[in-house]
N, C-alpha and C positions, 0 to 999 in steps of 0.2 A: 848321350843326351837323353837328358829326362824328358818324360812325356809330359805334356800339359798336366794330366791328372796328377802325375807324381809331385808336380810344382804348386799347383794346390792342395794339395794333401800336406804338404811340407809346411806352406803358408799357414792352414788351418791349425796344425801342430802349434806351429810358433803363437799365434794367436790365443790357444788354452793354455799355453806354458805362461804369457804374459798375465794374463788373466788369474791362472792359479797365484801368481809372486805377488799382482796387486793386491788380492783379497786378503793372501795371507800376511802382507806387509800392514795391511789397513787392519785386519783385526788384530792386530801386536799391537800398534802405535795406538788405535783408540783404549785397547785394555789397559797399556801400560800409564798413557797418557791423560785419556780421558778423552771424550768428542769434543769439548771443546777447546784444548789445549793442542789437540793434534793439529798437525801442520802437512797440507800435502805433498809439500815439497820432501819432507820427511818420509812419507809412505813411498812416493816414488823411488828416492833413493834408494831405500830398503829393498824396494820390490826389483830394483837395477832397471828403470826406465825412465826416459826423460819425462817433464812436466807435460809435456804436449801429449806423448803416450798414455799416460794417465787421466788424461781429460778425454782420450777417446773411448775410453770405458765409463766413463762417468762423468757426467757433466760439472757437478760441482762437488764439495765436501758431503752436502746432504743427500747426495744421489752415490758418494761410496760408500756410506753409511749403509744405505739401501742395499747394494752392491754386494757386502758382506753378510748380511743378513737374508737376504731372498733365497738364498738356495738351501739353507735350514728351515727356512718357515713356511717355504714349498713343501718340503717335506712334512713337516709337523702339520699343515693344515691335511694333507691326505691321511697323517695316521690319526688326527683327530676326528675326520670325518667316519673312519671305519672302527673309533670306539664306542660312536654313539650307541646305546641300545635300540634296537627295534620297537621297542615299546616301552610305556611306562611314562608315569608323570614328566610334564614339560622339563620340570625344573633339575632334577634329575639326569636328564637328556641332554640340556647344555650344558652341565658340569662335566659332565661327562667329555662334551666339545671342547670346552674352554682348558680341561685338566692339561693338556700336553702342552701348551702355550705359558699357563702358568709354572709349569717346572720348570720350562727352558728359560723365561726369564728369572726364574731364581737361582740358575745356575750361571748367567749370566747378567746381573742386575746392572752393570754399568753400561752395557750397550743397549739393554731394555730401557733402562731410564732416558738416553739420548734419543732412541729411535719412537717415543713413546711422546716425548717434548716436542722431536720434530715434526709429528703428524698431526699436534694440536696446533702448529703454526702454519701448517698448509691447509688450504682446501684440496679436497679429496679429488685424486685424479688431475688436479690444475695447475699444479707445480712439478718443477724439477723435471730431470732427465729421464730416460727409457727406464732404468733400477728404481726411481722414483714411482712413476707412474704403474710399475710390475707390482711394486709394494702397495700401493695403494688400491689399485685392481684387485689384490687379495684381501684387503679389507670389506670389500663388497662382498665378494665370495662366503666371508665370516659372516656377514650380516646376514645374507640370503642364506647360509645353512639354520642361522637361529629361527629366522622366518618358517623354513621348511618344517623344523621341529615341531613348533606351535601348530602349523597348518595339520599335519601329522596327528599330533594331539588330540586334535579337533577331531579328527576323524575317529580315533579310537576311543573317544567319550572321557576323556581326562579333563579338556578346557573347551570354552566357550569362546572363541574369537570374535563370530561374526562380523563378518567381512575384515575386522583389522588387523589380521595376520601382519600385513608390511609394515603397519605403521607401528604395531606394538612389539614385531622384531626389530626394527629400527631403536626403539625405544630401550629395549633390555641390552643392546649392543649397546647403544651408546651411555647406557649406564655402566658397563662394562669398562668399557676403556678410559671413564672417568675414574673408577674405582680401581684401575690397574694401576693409575701413575699415583694415587695415594699411596696404595699398598707399597710400591715402588718406592717410597719416602725411606721407607722404615731401612736400616742398616744392612739387616741382612734378612730379606723378604724370605715368607717363609709359605710354600705353595699352596700347604694345606688351611691354613689360615685365611688366606688370601681366598681359596675355595670358598670356606664354610662362610666369610663374611657378603660376598656376592651373592650367593644361594640366598642366605636372610633377606638379602634385599629382593632378587628375583620373588621370593614367595609373597612378601608383603605386596610387589607391584602388581601380581597376577593372582592372589588369593582367591579376589573377588569373582574372578571365571573359571576358577577351578572346579568341579565334578570329582566329586572324592577327596581324598588326600593329593594336597598340593606336590607333597613332594614323599617319596619313600624312606629318607634320610634325614637325620637331625639327629 
């Protein structure tokens, strides 16, 4: 007779396997059919689960899209934080932070368009199921990372923040969100072009606060 621990372990493996199948099926359907045309029943069929089981893992189609992307985006966020230089002009450091996400979106433009459109329609953290909340929570962490760069640049003598670090960080991050949606309108978004464009906007916004060069790149 199996022990209670063995039964629990077996159940957990079953949950992980169902989650894997659901994520793979959703990813495939979203890519092939597009988010708007994707059908949750088709995703459940491909994942070999009931529609009821599907909604145990994701509340709705919006939540399911977040489920598909969350693991990748968690990893990209950590990669992005690690890529930020320890010093230098604020714009260069913010671009280093954003580069991995632009490169990922350029590889998966259909999913990127869908998630950015969905984000625009929902109040941050207020809508959707657990996967959507996880996604929106990460947006706050991206915003916080931009603010941290600005405050550190001030400490290093590259920038005058004058107590407006959080507000300035929010403004720059919101500009990024708006510009990345515009950038994704192109048929084949180019990450280098997108980053160069947003860098120019950042320079224009914080140029008056810069001490010395706004950026080492151009």
